[in-house]
C-alpha positions in Angstrom: -14.2 -1.8 -17.3 -15.8 -4.9 -18.7 -16.9 -7.7 -16.4 -14.3 -10.1 -17.7 -11.5 -7.5 -17.1 -12.8 -6.9 -13.6 -12.7 -10.6 -12.9 -9.1 -10.8 -14.2 -8.0 -7.8 -12.0 -9.7 -9.4 -9.0 -8.0 -12.8 -9.6 -4.7 -11.1 -10.1 -5.1 -9.3 -6.7 -6.0 -12.6 -5.0 -2.9 -14.3 -6.5 -0.6 -11.5 -5.5 -2.0 -11.7 -1.9 -1.3 -15.4 -2.0 2.3 -14.8 -3.2 2.7 -12.3 -0.3 1.4 -14.8 2.3 3.7 -17.5 0.9 6.7 -15.2 0.9 6.5 -14.1 4.6 5.0 -17.1 6.4 7.8 -19.6 7.1 7.9 -23.0 5.3 5.1 -22.3 2.8 6.7 -20.4 -0.1 10.3 -20.8 0.9 11.5 -24.0 2.6 15.1 -23.6 3.9 17.1 -26.9 4.3 20.5 -25.4 5.0 22.5 -25.3 1.7 19.4 -24.7 -0.5 16.0 -23.1 -0.3 13.0 -24.9 -1.9 10.6 -22.5 -3.5 6.9 -23.1 -4.3 5.8 -19.4 -4.8 5.9 -19.7 -8.6 2.7 -21.9 -8.4 0.3 -18.9 -8.1 2.1 -17.3 -11.0 1.6 -20.5 -13.1 -2.1 -20.6 -12.1 -2.4 -17.0 -13.2 -0.8 -17.6 -16.5 -3.2 -20.5 -17.2 -6.4 -18.8 -16.0 -5.8 -15.2 -17.1 -4.3 -16.0 -20.6 -3.0 -12.5 -20.8 0.6 -11.4 -21.0 -0.1 -8.2 -19.1 -1.4 -10.1 -16.0 1.4 -12.6 -16.3 3.9 -9.8 -16.2 2.2 -8.3 -13.1 2.4 -11.6 -11.3 6.0 -12.1 -12.2 6.8 -8.6 -11.0 4.9 -9.2 -7.8 6.9 -12.5 -7.2 10.2 -10.7 -7.9 9.4 -7.6 -5.8 8.3 -9.6 -2.8 11.4 -11.8 -3.0 13.5 -8.6 -3.1 11.6 -7.2 -0.1 12.1 -10.4 1.8 15.8 -10.3 1.1 15.9 -6.7 2.3 13.9 -7.0 5.6 14.0 -10.7 6.4 17.1 -12.5 5.0 17.3 -16.1 6.1 20.0 -17.8 4.0 23.5 -17.1 2.9 22.3 -16.3 -0.6 19.4 -14.0 0.4 21.6 -10.8 0.5 22.2 -11.2 -3.3 18.4 -10.9 -3.9 18.5 -7.3 -2.9 19.8 -6.8 -6.4 16.7 -6.4 -8.7 18.6 -8.1 -11.5 18.6 -11.2 -9.4 15.2 -11.0 -7.7 12.9 -9.1 -10.0 14.1 -9.3 -13.6 14.4 -13.2 -13.7 10.8 -13.6 -12.3 9.4 -11.2 -15.0 11.3 -13.2 -17.7 9.9 -16.4 -16.1 6.4 -15.1 -16.5 7.0 -14.2 -20.1 8.3 -17.7 -20.9 5.4 -19.3 -19.0 2.8 -17.3 -20.9 4.2 -18.2 -24.3 4.7 -21.8 -23.4 1.0 -22.0 -22.4 0.0 -20.2 -25.6 2.0 -22.7 -27.7 0.8 -25.8 -26.0 -2.8 -24.8 -25.6 -3.3 -25.5 -29.3 -3.3 -29.2 -28.6 -6.3 -31.0 -27.2 -4.9 -32.4 -23.9 -5.3 -29.6 -21.4 -3.6 -31.6 -18.6 -0.5 -31.9 -20.8 -0.6 -28.2 -21.5 -0.9 -27.5 -17.7 2.0 -29.8 -16.9 4.3 -28.5 -19.6 3.5 -24.9 -18.7 4.2 -25.6 -15.0 7.5 -27.5 -15.7 9.0 -25.0 -18.2 7.9 -22.0 -16.2 9.8 -23.4 -13.2 12.8 -24.4 -15.4 12.9 -20.8 -16.6 12.8 -19.5 -13.1 15.7 -21.7 -12.1 17.8 -20.8 -15.2 17.3 -17.1 -14.9 17.8 -16.9 -11.1 20.8 -19.1 -10.9 22.2 -17.6 -14.1 22.0 -14.1 -12.7 23.5 -15.2 -9.4 26.5 -16.7 -11.2 26.8 -13.6 -13.5 26.8 -11.1 -10.7 28.1 -13.0 -7.6 30.3 -15.8 -8.8 33.2 -15.1 -6.5 30.9 -14.5 -3.5 29.1 -17.8 -4.1 32.4 -19.6 -4.5 33.5 -18.3 -1.1 30.2 -19.3 0.5 30.4 -22.8 -1.0 34.0 -23.4 0.2 33.8 -21.8 3.6 30.6 -23.5 4.6 31.7 -26.8 3.0 28.7 -27.0 0.8 30.8 -27.7 -2.3 34.3 -27.2 -3.7 33.4 -24.3 -6.0 30.5 -22.0 -7.2 29.8 -24.3 -10.1 29.6 -27.4 -8.0 27.4 -25.5 -5.5 25.0 -24.5 -8.3 25.0 -28.0 -9.5 24.1 -29.2 -6.0 21.2 -26.8 -5.9 19.9 -28.0 -9.3 20.2 -31.7 -8.4 18.4 -31.3 -5.1 16.2 -28.2 -4.8 15.5 -27.6 -8.4 14.4 -31.1 -9.1 12.0 -30.9 -6.2 10.7 -27.6 -7.6 10.2 -29.1 -11.1 8.2 -32.0 -9.7 6.2 -30.0 -7.1 5.2 -27.3 -9.6 3.6 -29.8 -11.9 1.9 -31.8 -9.1 0.6 -28.7 -7.3 -0.6 -27.1 -10.5 -2.5 -30.2 -11.5 -4.0 -30.5 -8.1 -5.2 -26.8 -8.1 -6.5 -27.0 -11.7 -8.4 -30.2 -11.0 -10.0 -28.7 -7.9 -11.0 -25.4 -9.6 -12.3 -27.2 -12.7 -14.4 -29.4 -10.5 -15.9 -26.5 -8.6 -16.5 -24.5 -11.8 -18.3 -27.4 -13.4 -20.5 -27.8 -10.3 -21.3 -24.1 -10.3 -22.1 -24.0 -14.0 -24.5 -27.0 -13.7 
């Protein structure tokens, strides 16, 4: 195995370990605020997409994110929507698709000269993809259940209004935090890489 490939495998392993830590330590990767869960676990996936620049590793990171969310729903459900994530079509497949979207967004925007714009757009659109695919799958497979949860718990008057509430609260937080956290991490790592190289 070439040195560069070894480095990519090592970084992928580190990012997967970080995803696992963020998944199971409370209030790091999942922040529950009652009617919605704020998620930040996609940030390591975004960092991997940017640094590794390889669709294979992006898919592995997306799969890890999805599998760990599936595992969390199976062994440590915390919210009313968590039981639905035992379905791989809700927990795993959307995260793989998210990673694919993120990779190709990065490839498309990396052709322009402003790397910070590339990082920001990649972070934003990867997070948007995660939101669209996850909420879309929830509505597709569990519309009636979500409708019941929304009405009985007085979160909203219907499944559609509940999803809209999630988007206007949790999802907007996730869009902003993904860009901010990605820029912070990339600036820090670029700084240390430049110091190391000089």
